[in-house]
N, C-alpha and C positions, 0 to 999 in steps of 0.2 A: 504494500500500500504506500509506503513511504517513497519508494522509487517512482511509482506512478505519479504521486503528487508532485515530486520534484521535477519530473519530466513534463507534466502537464503545465506547470507554471514556469518552466525554464529556470529553475532555481538550483543552486549548488548544495544547499542544505535546508534543513527544516525551518530555520529562522528566516531564510529568504522566502520560503513559502508563506510563512505568517505575514511577512511584510507585503508580499504581493497580494495576498487575499484581502488584507485590510485596505490596501490602496484600490484594488479592483472592485471589490464588492461593498466596501463601506466608505469609500472616498476619504479615507483617513490615513495620513502618512505617519508611520511609527518608526522609530529608530531601532529596528530589531537587533542589529549588531551590537548596539550599546546595551540593550536589555539582555542579550545573550551574555555579554561580558559580565554584567552585574549578576546574572544567575550563576555563572561558573565561579566567579570569585566569592560570591555570597555562600555558595555551597562549601568552598574551601574554608571560609571563615567559620561556618557552623560546625564543620568537621573538627576544626582545631579547638573550638570551644567545647566540643563534646568530650575531648580528652581531659585528663586530670591535671592539666598545666596550671590552672588557677588555684590548685590546692598546694602548690609549692610554698614552703615557708620562707625560702630564700628569695629576696627581691632580685638579686643578680641572676639567679637561675631562671626565674620567671621572665625577666627582661630578655635573656638570651633566647628563651623559647619563643618569646613574642616576635622576635625577628623573623621566625619562620612564616608568619602570617602578614608581616608588614607590607610586602609587595601586593598581595591580594587586597588588603584593606585600602591601600593607596589607589589601586585600579578601581575598586568599587566606589570609592568617594569621587574619583574623577568622572566615572560614568554617571553617577547620581547628579553631579553638578551639571553635566552635559544635558541631562534630561530636565534640569531645573527642580529637582526634588531633594537635593542635598546641598548643604552649605558647610564650609570648613570653619569651625571655631568661632562663628559669629552668627548673629541673628539678623534678619533683614529689617528689624525695627528695634527701637529702643524700648526697653521694658524697665519701668521704675519699680524697684523692689525696696521696701522698707523692712529691715530686719527687726524681728521682735525678740532677738536673743538666741534663738535656736536655728536660724536660717529658714524657717518655715513661715510663709505668708498665706493665710487663708484667702480663698477666692471670694470676691464680692459679687454675689449673684443676686440680681434683682428679679423678683417674682411678680408676674402679672396676676392680679386677683380679680 
């Protein structure tokens, strides 16, 4: 089935098929290659997190193990920024936070009655 789909849409891989279907039938362009990269690197990150690395008591050992996933994390962030869904170390707006001593600020929610 996969070969037929790829031939039918003139695609090299399944992600190209998804991109072609979205464009042809839904008139919507998606960056399937960027999403593919996010999927692959996200899977690598989740696999790394599933290991017991975070249980290391030695910070130096943990940081050494963290380097294994650094490149995947960097690629994931770059892809997320490309899609406009991720931002590095900053927010797009200024948020005023008044600390009440423990770093927690309750939300002010107004209710309609």
